[in-house]
N, C-alpha and C positions, 0 to 999 in steps of 0.2 A: 636830771639832780642837778642843781645850782649848789654854788660854794656854800651858802647861806643854808639850805634845805640840810646838805650835810654837816654842818656844823649844828643843827639844831636836832638834828635825829643824834649825831653823837652825844651832844650835850644832857639829853635827855633818855641814856641809855638805860635800861633796867638793871638793876642791881649795882651800878656805880651811885655815889655822893653825889648829890646834885651839882652840877658843873658851870663855872662862868661861861657864857659863850664867847668873851671874848678871848679867854685863856685857850678854850679849845680852838678857835679861830689863829690863833698864834702858832699851835700846835701843828695845826693841818698843813697849816702853809709852811712851815718850818720841814715837815716830813715832805712835800712836792717837792720844795727848793731844795732839797739834798738829794732826790731823787732826778732831778734835772740835772743838779751840778755833775753827780754820778756820769751822767749820759755825755754831757757835754766834754768832759775831762777824757774820760778813756777812748782811745782808739779801735777802729773797726780792723780787725786783723782781716787779712786777705785770703785765707780758706777756712781757718775754724770757726765756728758761732763765734757772732761778737758779745760786746758784754751784754751782760744781762742781770734783771733785779726780779727776784722770785718772793712771793708772796705763797707760802702754801696754803692750796686750798682755793686760792682767787686766781691765782694765773701768773705767766713771767711775761716782763718787757724785756724786749731784745733790740738793741741798736742794729741797725743794718742800713748798709749801702749801696743806692740805686745807681746802677751807671747810666751814662748820658747814653743815647736812643734818639732815634729817629720817630719823627711825628709830623702829623699834619696839621693847619691850620684851618677848624674847622667851619670859617667863614669863607676863606680864598682858595683851602686847597692846595696851599703853597706847602712844599716839604718845611719843616723845622728839625732844630736841632734842641732836644727835651735835656737840659744840663744833669750832670750828676747830683743827687742829693742824698743826705743822710736822713734818716726816718727813724722811727719806733714801732716795732710789731708787738703785738699782743696774743699770745696764747692762753686762753682759759683754763684751769684747772679742772681737774675730775670733780673736783665738788663742785662748783660753779655749774658747770655743765650740766650735772644730776640736778640741782637745785633750778637752773633755767628750765628742763624738762620736766619738772616734777617729780623726779626719780626720788627714791630713798637712797640717802649719802649710803658709800660703799664704806665698807669696813678696810683699814689699813692692816696689812697682814704684818707681824709681831713675831721675829727672829728669822728664821729659815726655812 
């Protein structure tokens, strides 16, 4: 799905008043900019899990640090050092997994 397809789908969501595609585009940009800024500004702790953004039912994005490691150049076979990088990992939520596997949604427990 492209950004334009997402905007078009959100703008035509049933049950909402007709929305201006430009306004939806600004909103989508703002949401993704804020999420990106959050991950850029927060640090990855050494031992605990890193910063995370959770959207209930959809999944969790977690900032992770990959340590430097050795590798090989596939063309020459020479050993190389792959530098440390920071990335974002995604763990899908139970509702998304059920939807992907065409299973009925699970009910959440209320109370104890």
